[in-house]
C-alpha positions as a Markdown table, in Angstrom:
| # | Residue | x | y | z |
|---|---|---|---|---|
| 1 | Unk | 61.4 | -27.5 | 162.2 |
| 2 | Unk | 64.5 | -28.8 | 163.9 |
| 3 | Unk | 66.6 | -26.1 | 162.1 |
| 4 | Unk | 64.6 | -23.1 | 163.5 |
| 5 | Unk | 65.2 | -21.3 | 166.8 |
| 6 | Unk | 61.6 | -22.0 | 167.8 |
| 7 | Unk | 61.3 | -24.0 | 171.0 |
| 8 | Unk | 60.4 | -27.6 | 170.4 |
| 9 | Unk | 57.2 | -27.4 | 172.3 |
| 10 | Unk | 55.9 | -24.5 | 170.2 |
| 11 | Unk | 57.0 | -25.7 | 166.7 |
| 12 | Unk | 53.8 | -27.6 | 165.9 |
| 13 | Unk | 51.6 | -24.6 | 166.9 |
| 14 | Unk | 53.7 | -22.2 | 164.7 |
| 15 | Unk | 53.6 | -24.6 | 161.7 |
| 16 | Unk | 49.8 | -25.1 | 162.1 |
| 17 | Unk | 49.3 | -21.3 | 162.3 |
| 18 | Unk | 51.4 | -20.7 | 159.2 |
| 19 | Unk | 49.5 | -23.5 | 157.4 |
| 20 | Unk | 46.1 | -22.0 | 158.3 |
| 21 | Unk | 47.1 | -18.7 | 156.9 |
| 22 | Unk | 48.1 | -20.3 | 153.6 |
| 23 | Unk | 51.8 | -19.4 | 154.0 |
| 24 | Unk | 53.1 | -23.0 | 154.0 |
| 25 | Unk | 51.7 | -26.4 | 152.9 |
| 26 | Unk | 51.8 | -29.4 | 155.2 |
| 27 | Unk | 52.5 | -32.9 | 153.8 |
| 28 | Unk | 50.9 | -35.9 | 155.6 |
| 29 | Unk | 49.4 | -35.7 | 159.1 |
| 30 | Unk | 52.7 | -35.5 | 160.9 |
| 31 | Unk | 54.7 | -32.5 | 159.9 |
| 32 | Unk | 58.1 | -33.6 | 158.6 |
| 33 | Unk | 58.6 | -31.3 | 155.7 |
| 34 | Unk | 57.3 | -27.8 | 154.8 |
| 35 | Unk | 57.8 | -25.4 | 151.9 |
| 36 | Unk | 56.5 | -22.0 | 151.0 |
| 37 | Unk | 53.4 | -21.6 | 148.9 |
| 38 | Unk | 53.1 | -18.9 | 146.3 |
| 39 | Unk | 51.3 | -16.8 | 148.9 |
| 40 | Unk | 54.1 | -17.4 | 151.4 |
| 41 | Unk | 56.7 | -16.3 | 148.9 |
| 42 | Unk | 54.7 | -13.2 | 148.1 |
| 43 | Unk | 54.5 | -12.5 | 151.8 |
| 44 | Unk | 58.2 | -12.9 | 152.3 |
| 45 | Unk | 59.1 | -10.7 | 149.3 |
| 46 | Unk | 56.6 | -7.9 | 149.9 |
| 47 | Unk | 55.6 | -7.8 | 153.5 |
| 48 | Unk | 58.0 | -9.6 | 155.9 |
| 49 | Unk | 60.1 | -7.4 | 158.1 |
| 50 | Unk | 62.4 | -9.2 | 160.5 |
| 51 | Unk | 62.3 | -8.2 | 164.1 |
| 52 | Unk | 65.7 | -9.6 | 165.1 |
| 53 | Unk | 67.8 | -7.3 | 167.3 |
| 54 | Unk | 70.9 | -8.6 | 165.7 |
| 55 | Unk | 72.6 | -6.2 | 163.3 |
| 56 | Unk | 74.2 | -9.0 | 161.3 |
| 57 | Unk | 73.0 | -11.8 | 159.1 |
| 58 | Unk | 74.8 | -15.0 | 158.3 |
| 59 | Unk | 76.1 | -15.6 | 154.8 |
| 60 | Unk | 74.0 | -18.7 | 154.7 |
| 61 | Unk | 70.8 | -16.7 | 155.4 |
| 62 | Unk | 71.7 | -14.2 | 152.7 |
| 63 | Unk | 72.4 | -17.0 | 150.2 |
| 64 | Unk | 69.1 | -18.7 | 151.0 |
| 65 | Unk | 67.2 | -15.5 | 150.6 |
| 66 | Unk | 68.9 | -14.8 | 147.2 |
| 67 | Unk | 68.0 | -18.3 | 146.0 |
| 68 | Unk | 64.4 | -17.6 | 147.0 |
| 69 | Unk | 64.4 | -14.4 | 145.1 |
| 70 | Unk | 65.9 | -16.0 | 142.0 |
| 71 | Unk | 63.5 | -18.8 | 142.1 |
| 72 | Unk | 60.5 | -16.6 | 142.7 |
| 73 | Unk | 61.6 | -14.2 | 140.0 |
| 74 | Unk | 62.2 | -17.2 | 137.6 |
| 75 | Unk | 65.9 | -16.2 | 137.1 |
| 76 | Unk | 68.8 | -18.5 | 137.3 |
| 77 | Unk | 72.5 | -17.8 | 136.7 |
| 78 | Unk | 72.4 | -18.9 | 133.1 |
| 79 | Unk | 69.7 | -16.4 | 132.3 |
| 80 | Unk | 71.6 | -13.4 | 133.7 |
| 81 | Unk | 73.3 | -11.8 | 130.7 |
| 82 | Unk | 76.3 | -9.6 | 130.8 |
| 83 | Unk | 75.8 | -6.1 | 129.4 |
| 84 | Unk | 76.1 | -6.0 | 125.6 |
| 85 | Unk | 77.4 | -3.2 | 123.4 |
| 86 | Unk | 74.2 | -3.2 | 121.4 |
| 87 | Unk | 72.5 | 0.2 | 121.5 |
| 88 | Unk | 69.3 | 0.3 | 123.4 |
| 89 | Unk | 66.6 | 2.9 | 123.0 |
| 90 | Unk | 67.2 | 4.6 | 126.3 |
| 91 | Unk | 67.1 | 8.4 | 126.6 |
| 92 | Unk | 70.6 | 9.7 | 127.3 |
| 93 | Unk | 71.3 | 11.9 | 130.2 |
| 94 | Unk | 72.9 | 15.2 | 129.2 |
| 95 | Unk | 76.3 | 15.3 | 130.9 |
| 96 | Unk | 77.1 | 18.3 | 132.9 |
| 97 | Unk | 80.4 | 20.1 | 132.2 |
| 98 | Unk | 83.3 | 18.3 | 133.9 |
| 99 | Unk | 84.9 | 21.5 | 135.2 |
| 100 | Unk | 85.1 | 22.1 | 138.9 |
| 101 | Unk | 82.4 | 24.7 | 138.8 |
| 102 | Unk | 79.1 | 24.0 | 140.4 |
| 103 | Unk | 76.1 | 23.2 | 138.2 |
| 104 | Unk | 73.6 | 26.0 | 137.7 |
| 105 | Unk | 70.0 | 25.7 | 138.9 |
| 106 | Unk | 69.0 | 25.4 | 135.2 |
| 107 | Unk | 71.5 | 22.5 | 134.7 |
| 108 | Unk | 70.1 | 20.8 | 137.8 |
| 109 | Unk | 66.6 | 21.2 | 136.5 |
| 110 | Unk | 67.5 | 19.7 | 133.2 |
| 111 | Unk | 69.3 | 16.8 | 134.9 |
| 112 | Unk | 66.1 | 16.2 | 136.9 |
| 113 | Unk | 64.1 | 16.0 | 133.7 |
| 114 | Unk | 66.6 | 13.8 | 132.0 |
| 115 | Unk | 66.8 | 11.4 | 134.9 |
| 116 | Unk | 63.0 | 11.3 | 135.2 |
| 117 | Unk | 62.7 | 10.4 | 131.5 |
| 118 | Unk | 65.5 | 7.8 | 131.6 |
| 119 | Unk | 64.2 | 6.1 | 134.7 |
| 120 | Unk | 60.5 | 6.4 | 133.9 |
| 121 | Unk | 59.5 | 7.9 | 137.2 |
| 122 | Unk | 56.6 | 9.8 | 135.7 |
| 123 | Unk | 57.7 | 13.2 | 137.1 |
| 124 | Unk | 58.1 | 11.7 | 140.6 |
| 125 | Unk | 61.9 | 11.4 | 140.8 |
| 126 | Unk | 63.3 | 10.1 | 144.1 |
| 127 | Unk | 66.1 | 12.5 | 145.3 |
| 128 | Unk | 68.7 | 9.8 | 145.7 |
| 129 | Unk | 69.0 | 9.5 | 141.9 |
| 130 | Unk | 69.9 | 13.1 | 141.6 |
| 131 | Unk | 72.3 | 12.9 | 144.6 |
| 132 | Unk | 74.1 | 10.0 | 142.9 |
| 133 | Unk | 74.6 | 12.0 | 139.7 |
| 134 | Unk | 75.8 | 15.2 | 141.6 |
| 135 | Unk | 77.7 | 13.8 | 144.6 |
| 136 | Unk | 81.1 | 14.8 | 143.2 |
| 137 | Unk | 79.9 | 18.3 | 142.2 |
| 138 | Unk | 77.7 | 19.4 | 145.1 |
| 139 | Unk | 77.6 | 18.7 | 148.8 |
| 140 | Unk | 74.4 | 17.4 | 150.4 |
| 141 | Unk | 73.7 | 20.9 | 151.8 |
| 142 | Unk | 74.4 | 22.6 | 148.4 |
| 143 | Unk | 72.0 | 20.3 | 146.6 |
| 144 | Unk | 69.4 | 20.8 | 149.2 |
| 145 | Unk | 69.7 | 24.6 | 148.8 |
| 146 | Unk | 69.5 | 24.4 | 145.0 |
| 147 | Unk | 66.4 | 22.3 | 145.3 |
| 148 | Unk | 64.8 | 24.8 | 147.7 |
| 149 | Unk | 65.7 | 27.6 | 145.2 |
| 150 | Unk | 64.0 | 25.7 | 142.4 |
| 151 | Unk | 61.0 | 25.1 | 144.6 |
| 152 | Unk | 60.8 | 28.8 | 145.5 |
| 153 | Unk | 60.9 | 29.7 | 141.8 |
| 154 | Unk | 58.0 | 27.3 | 141.3 |
| 155 | Unk | 60.0 | 25.1 | 138.9 |
| 156 | Unk | 59.8 | 22.0 | 141.1 |
| 157 | Unk | 57.8 | 20.6 | 144.0 |
| 158 | Unk | 59.3 | 18.5 | 146.7 |
| 159 | Unk | 57.1 | 15.9 | 148.4 |
| 160 | Unk | 57.5 | 13.6 | 151.3 |
| 161 | Unk | 58.0 | 9.9 | 151.4 |
| 162 | Unk | 55.0 | 8.1 | 152.9 |
| 163 | Unk | 55.6 | 4.4 | 152.2 |
| 164 | Unk | 59.2 | 3.4 | 152.9 |
| 165 | Unk | 59.0 | -0.4 | 152.1 |
| 166 | Unk | 60.1 | 0.0 | 148.5 |
| 167 | Unk | 63.4 | 1.8 | 149.4 |
| 168 | Unk | 66.6 | 1.0 | 151.2 |
| 169 | Unk | 67.7 | 2.9 | 154.3 |
| 170 | Unk | 70.4 | 4.6 | 152.2 |
| 171 | Unk | 67.9 | 5.7 | 149.6 |
| 172 | Unk | 65.6 | 7.0 | 152.3 |
| 173 | Unk | 68.5 | 8.9 | 154.0 |
| 174 | Unk | 69.1 | 10.7 | 150.8 |
| 175 | Unk | 65.9 | 12.6 | 151.4 |
| 176 | Unk | 65.8 | 16.1 | 152.9 |
| 177 | Unk | 65.1 | 16.2 | 156.6 |
| 178 | Unk | 62.3 | 18.4 | 157.9 |
| 179 | Unk | 61.7 | 19.5 | 161.4 |
| 180 | Unk | 58.3 | 17.8 | 161.4 |
| 181 | Unk | 57.1 | 14.9 | 159.3 |
| 182 | Unk | 58.7 | 12.6 | 156.8 |
| 183 | Unk | 61.7 | 13.5 | 154.7 |
| 184 | Unk | 61.2 | 15.3 | 151.4 |
| 185 | Unk | 62.0 | 12.5 | 148.9 |
| 186 | Unk | 60.4 | 13.1 | 145.5 |
| 187 | Unk | 61.0 | 15.8 | 143.0 |
| 188 | Unk | 58.2 | 16.9 | 140.5 |
| 189 | Unk | 59.0 | 19.4 | 137.8 |
| 190 | Unk | 56.2 | 22.0 | 137.4 |
| 191 | Unk | 57.5 | 23.8 | 134.3 |
| 192 | Unk | 57.7 | 22.5 | 130.7 |
């Protein structure tokens, strides 16, 4: 409690509130030590959104959060393996020609299908994956126009992002802005 920015006179009430909600466990009658319960960890990982007005975080805060993630995920440094050269049964993505020419709509459609298969997105590919593959070949505007052409030809459908909590701001910004509503974010292939 002493290490928080919570005023001293409110610390006890905050701790009791967190304890009643099952987010922390209190040891003994006088609160001297607290830790996160499984439910508290779940809340931090899945639901917590900071409301600080600061645009920066301290390295210590980031380190603590990463430790929490590793602990919760059951991963420690020794378990993280470097990539091996053993072949894995992953679908390969057909490489587009390296020439300076722009990819055709058919090549873009094929790349969408290949990425969907490789990433296992069940015909619901987030646009940022496609942008990452084509960023050196097409500008944002050119890719948007190509996707609109494919949609007009009824080869794909574009749908909006509703729940943003699973994506980073950069990934969300890769979506296509609309005048009204959420960004177009997912690509679904409608042809075989």
